[in-house]
C-alpha positions in Angstrom: 0.0 0.0 0.0 1.1 3.5 -0.7 0.2 5.3 2.5 1.2 8.8 1.4 1.9 10.3 -1.9 1.6 13.4 -4.1 1.7 11.7 -7.5 0.0 13.3 -10.5 -3.7 12.6 -11.1 -4.1 10.7 -14.4 -0.5 9.4 -14.1 1.2 8.1 -11.0 -1.9 8.5 -8.8 -3.9 6.2 -11.1 -1.3 3.5 -10.9 -1.5 3.7 -7.0 -5.3 3.8 -6.9 -5.4 0.6 -9.0 -3.7 -1.1 -6.1 -1.0 -3.8 -6.1 -3.0 -7.0 -5.5 -0.9 -8.8 -8.1 2.1 -8.6 -5.8 0.4 -10.5 -3.0 1.9 -13.9 -2.6 5.0 -13.2 -4.6 8.5 -13.8 -3.1 9.8 -10.5 -1.9 13.3 -11.6 -3.2 12.1 -11.1 -6.9 8.9 -9.1 -6.6 8.5 -6.2 -9.0 5.9 -4.4 -11.0 6.2 -3.7 -14.7 7.6 -0.1 -15.4 4.8 1.5 -17.3 5.1 4.3 -20.0 3.9 7.5 -18.6 4.3 6.5 -15.0 8.1 5.6 -15.1 9.1 7.4 -12.0 6.1 6.2 -9.8 6.7 2.5 -11.1 10.4 2.7 -10.2 9.6 4.1 -6.8 7.4 1.1 -6.1 10.1 -1.2 -7.2 12.6 0.7 -5.0 10.3 0.1 -2.0 10.0 -3.7 -2.8 13.8 -3.9 -3.0 14.2 -2.0 0.2 12.0 -4.4 1.9 14.8 -7.0 1.4 15.0 -10.5 0.1 14.0 -13.4 2.3 17.1 -15.3 1.1 20.4 -13.5 1.8 21.7 -12.4 -1.5 24.4 -10.2 -2.9 23.8 -7.8 -5.8 26.2 -8.2 -8.9 26.2 -5.6 -11.7 26.5 -7.4 -15.1 26.3 -6.3 -18.8 23.8 -8.0 -21.1 22.2 -6.0 -23.8 22.2 -3.2 -21.1 23.5 -3.1 -17.6 21.5 -4.7 -14.7 21.8 -6.2 -11.3 21.4 -9.9 -10.4 21.1 -11.2 -6.9 22.7 -14.6 -6.3 22.5 -16.3 -2.9 25.1 -19.0 -2.2 24.7 -21.3 0.8 27.4 -24.0 1.4 28.7 -23.6 -2.1 25.3 -24.2 -3.7 23.1 -21.7 -5.4 20.1 -21.0 -3.0 18.4 -18.2 -5.0 19.0 -16.2 -8.2 16.9 -13.4 -9.7 17.1 -10.3 -11.7 14.1 -8.2 -10.5 14.8 -5.0 -12.4 16.4 -5.0 -15.8 16.1 -3.5 -19.3 16.6 -6.6 -21.4 14.3 -7.0 -24.4 10.9 -8.6 -24.1 10.7 -11.8 -26.1 14.5 -12.2 -26.0 16.8 -11.6 -23.0 13.9 -10.7 -20.6 12.4 -14.2 -21.1 15.5 -16.0 -19.7 15.6 -13.7 -16.6 12.3 -14.7 -15.2 12.2 -16.5 -11.9 10.9 -19.6 -13.7 13.6 -19.4 -16.4 16.4 -19.1 -13.8 15.1 -21.9 -11.6 17.3 -24.5 -13.3 20.4 -22.8 -11.6 19.1 -23.2 -8.0 20.6 -26.3 -6.4 23.6 -26.3 -8.7 27.2 -26.0 -7.2 28.5 -22.5 -7.8 31.8 -23.8 -8.8 30.5 -25.7 -11.7 27.2 -24.0 -12.5 26.6 -23.8 -16.3 24.4 -21.2 -18.1 22.6 -22.3 -21.2 23.7 -20.0 -24.0 20.6 -19.6 -26.1 20.5 -18.4 -29.7 19.4 -14.8 -29.9 20.0 -14.0 -26.2 23.8 -14.5 -26.1 24.7 -11.2 -24.3 22.0 -11.8 -21.6 23.1 -15.5 -21.2 26.7 -14.3 -20.7 25.6 -11.8 -18.2 24.1 -14.5 -16.0 27.3 -16.4 -16.4 29.2 -13.3 -15.3 27.0 -13.0 -12.2 27.7 -16.5 -11.2 31.4 -15.9 -11.6 31.2 -12.8 -9.3 29.2 -14.8 -6.8 31.7 -17.6 -6.6 34.6 -15.1 -6.2 32.7 -13.3 -3.4 32.3 -16.7 -1.6 35.9 -17.6 -2.0 35.2 -20.4 -4.5 37.5 -21.0 -7.4 35.6 -21.6 -10.6 36.3 -22.1 -14.2 33.1 -21.7 -16.3 33.4 -23.0 -19.8 33.1 -20.2 -22.3 31.0 -20.4 -25.4 32.6 -20.5 -28.8 33.9 -17.2 -30.0 31.6 -17.4 -33.0 28.5 -17.5 -30.7 29.5 -14.2 -28.7 31.3 -12.1 -31.2 30.2 -8.5 -31.0 30.9 -6.1 -33.9 32.5 -2.9 -32.4 31.8 0.3 -34.2 34.6 0.6 -36.8 34.5 3.2 -39.6 35.5 2.3 -43.2 34.9 5.6 -45.0 31.3 6.4 -44.1 30.3 2.8 -43.4 30.2 1.6 -39.8 30.3 -2.0 -38.6 27.8 -2.3 -35.7 25.8 -5.0 -34.0 22.1 -5.3 -34.3 20.5 -8.7 -33.8 23.3 -9.8 -36.1 26.4 -7.8 -37.4 25.4 -5.2 -40.0 26.9 -2.3 -41.9 25.4 1.2 -41.8 26.3 4.1 -44.1 26.0 7.6 -42.6 26.7 10.6 -44.8 27.3 13.9 -42.9 27.9 17.3 -44.4 30.4 19.9 -43.4 28.1 21.5 -41.0 27.6 18.3 -39.1 24.1 17.6 -40.6 23.0 14.1 -41.6 22.6 13.8 -45.4 21.6 10.1 -45.5 21.5 6.9 -43.3 21.4 3.6 -45.2 21.9 0.0 -44.0 24.0 -1.4 -46.7 24.4 -5.0 -45.3 22.4 -6.8 -42.7 20.9 -10.1 -41.7 18.1 -8.8 -39.4 14.9 -10.8 -38.9 12.0 -10.3 -41.3 9.0 -8.9 -39.5 11.3 -7.3 -36.9 14.7 -5.6 -37.5 14.4 -6.0 -41.3 11.1 -4.1 -41.3 12.6 -1.2 -39.4 15.4 -1.0 -41.8 13.3 -1.3 -44.9 11.1 1.6 -43.6 14.2 3.8 -44.0 15.6 6.7 -41.9 14.4 9.8 -43.6 13.5 11.4 -40.3 17.2 11.6 -39.5 18.1 13.7 -42.5 18.9 17.2 -41.4 19.5 16.4 -37.9 22.8 17.3 -36.1 25.0 14.1 -36.0 26.2 15.1 -32.5 22.7 14.4 -31.0 20.8 12.3 -33.6 19.3 9.1 -32.6 16.2 7.0 -33.3 13.7 5.9 -30.7 14.4 2.3 -29.5 11.3 0.4 -30.4 9.9 -2.6 -28.6 10.6 -5.8 -30.5 13.5 -4.4 -32.5 15.8 -3.2 -29.6 18.9 -4.7 -31.0 18.4 -3.3 -34.5 17.4 0.2 -33.1 20.5 0.3 -30.9 22.7 -0.8 -33.9 21.6 2.1 -35.9 22.2 4.4 -32.9 25.7 3.0 -32.5 26.4 3.8 -36.1 25.2 7.4 -35.5 27.5 7.6 -32.5 30.5 6.4 -34.4 29.7 8.9 -37.3 29.4 11.6 -34.7 32.9 10.8 -33.4 34.2 11.2 -36.9 32.3 14.4 -37.8 33.3 18.0 -37.1 32.8 19.3 -33.6 29.3 20.6 -33.1 28.5 24.2 -32.1 28.1 24.6 -28.3 24.5 24.4 -27.1 22.8 27.6 -26.6 22.8 28.9 -22.9 19.4 29.2 -21.2 18.6 32.8 -20.3 15.5 34.5 -18.7 13.3 36.3 -21.2 10.8 37.9 -19.0 9.5 38.4 -15.6 5.9 37.4 -14.8 4.8 39.6 -12.0 1.5 37.9 -11.4 3.1 34.8 -10.0 6.6 36.3 -9.3 8.2 33.8 -11.8 10.8 34.0 -14.4 10.2 32.5 -17.8 13.1 30.7 -19.5 13.2 29.7 -23.2 15.5 27.3 -24.9 15.9 26.1 -28.5 15.7 22.3 -28.1 16.7 19.6 -30.7 14.4 16.6 -30.5 13.4 14.1 -33.1 12.4 16.6 -35.8 14.7 18.3 -38.3 13.6 21.6 -36.7 14.4 22.6 -33.1 11.4 23.5 -30.8 11.1 26.2 -28.2 10.6 25.1 -24.6 9.3 27.7 -22.2 9.5 27.0 -18.5 8.4 29.4 -15.7 10.2 29.1 -12.4 9.0 30.9 -9.3 11.3 32.5 -6.7 11.2 29.1 -4.7 12.6 27.2 -7.6 9.3 25.6 -8.4 8.0 25.2 -12.0 4.8 27.1 -12.4 4.3 26.6 -16.1 5.8 24.7 -19.1 4.8 24.9 -22.8 6.1 24.4 -26.3 3.7 26.4 -28.4 4.9 25.4 -31.9 6.9 22.2 -32.7 7.3 19.4 -35.2 7.8 16.6 -32.8 5.7 13.4 -32.7 2.0 14.3 -32.2 1.3 14.6 -28.5 4.9 14.3 -27.3 4.8 18.0 -26.1 1.1 18.3 -25.5 0.0 20.6 -22.6 -1.2 17.7 -20.6 2.2 16.1 -20.8 4.2 19.2 -20.1 1.8 20.1 -17.2 3.3 17.1 -15.2 6.3 19.4 -14.7 4.3 22.0 -12.7 5.1 21.8 -9.1 8.4 20.1 -9.6 11.7 21.7 -8.3 13.7 22.9 -11.3 16.8 21.5 -9.6 15.7 18.0 -10.4 12.7 18.2 -12.6 12.0 15.4 -15.0 9.5 14.7 -17.6 8.2 11.2 -18.0 8.5 10.6 -21.8 5.5 9.6 -23.6 5.8 6.1 -25.2 7.4 6.5 -28.6 8.8 9.8 -27.9 11.8 8.9 -25.8 14.2 11.2 -27.7 11.8 14.2 -27.4 11.5 13.5 -23.6 15.3 13.2 -23.1 15.8 16.4 -25.0 13.3 18.2 -22.7 15.1 16.7 -19.6 18.5 17.9 -20.9 17.0 21.4 -21.4 15.7 21.3 -17.8 19.1 20.4 -16.5 20.6 23.3 -18.4 18.0 25.8 -17.0 18.8 24.5 -13.6 22.4 24.9 -14.1 21.9 28.6 -15.3 19.9 29.3 -12.2 22.4 27.7 -9.8 25.2 29.8 -11.6 23.3 33.0 -11.3 22.6 32.5 -7.6 26.3 31.8 -6.9 27.3 35.0 -8.7 24.7 36.9 -6.6 
């Protein structure tokens, strides 16, 4: 039960009001709720509370790298695995996430930590190796020598971004080659996948749709939204963009936030910033901050971002937050826009801090 909160009606408050009956009967060691789009911060707060309640079996957390970094808990008693779970992670549903469920990991419970073996499954090599890494760390923490058989090199090879002209070798679901053309001003001219073996119906469809939306964007900040079901392929494209950015001319420094007007009615200062999101064209973010550092209004009157990404009801969730740590929960499908807003909020907060220090 959430006994006290001030979450936003229509967002976090609705998640709380729905209750958490589904958690009843779960083992506290692995209990967690799904992090939901639009209520990310509230969802994560609930999971933090579950984690703070503590596992019933003593475990140690080990940070590992699968497709992304996450923490695994491994309990070892008398040299035997007593419990293992990964309650919070960002692995891909249908791929790595499926081998991190409590049911999927159950085969490891009861195995000797010194000889425990992880099944390396096709399509989830990185997640499988992350589990193996957690077992190694657990063995070492318990003073147990272990030599876990490594999978064949061909099974785990990851293509590192390496430029050949404007073509970058990156890893999607499989290795692929991405051509990124950038002009002298650091603007993207074209993005094309020139060689790949991604899955039809998944990554291949993302590639076939093309990347026209990237044309005209600054290579220094360009990225595509990571889409459910094609996470590997999406991240492969973003790796190619990062590699191209490293080879491109240095981008011009970001415009510093500055107050543009005083609003006497609420004794607030309005800050405006030009922000680069998903569109070719930057948008203006306007944020009003009162004398106590609270956001009293936020808007983006004209923009070319994904429809609804900067709607009034989305930006209104910022009202009441402290500018020092204000964050926008990005609407599903508009992660890049949400991150751009949050970076702008950080810049405004830094400007205000610097101004206060000078005074």
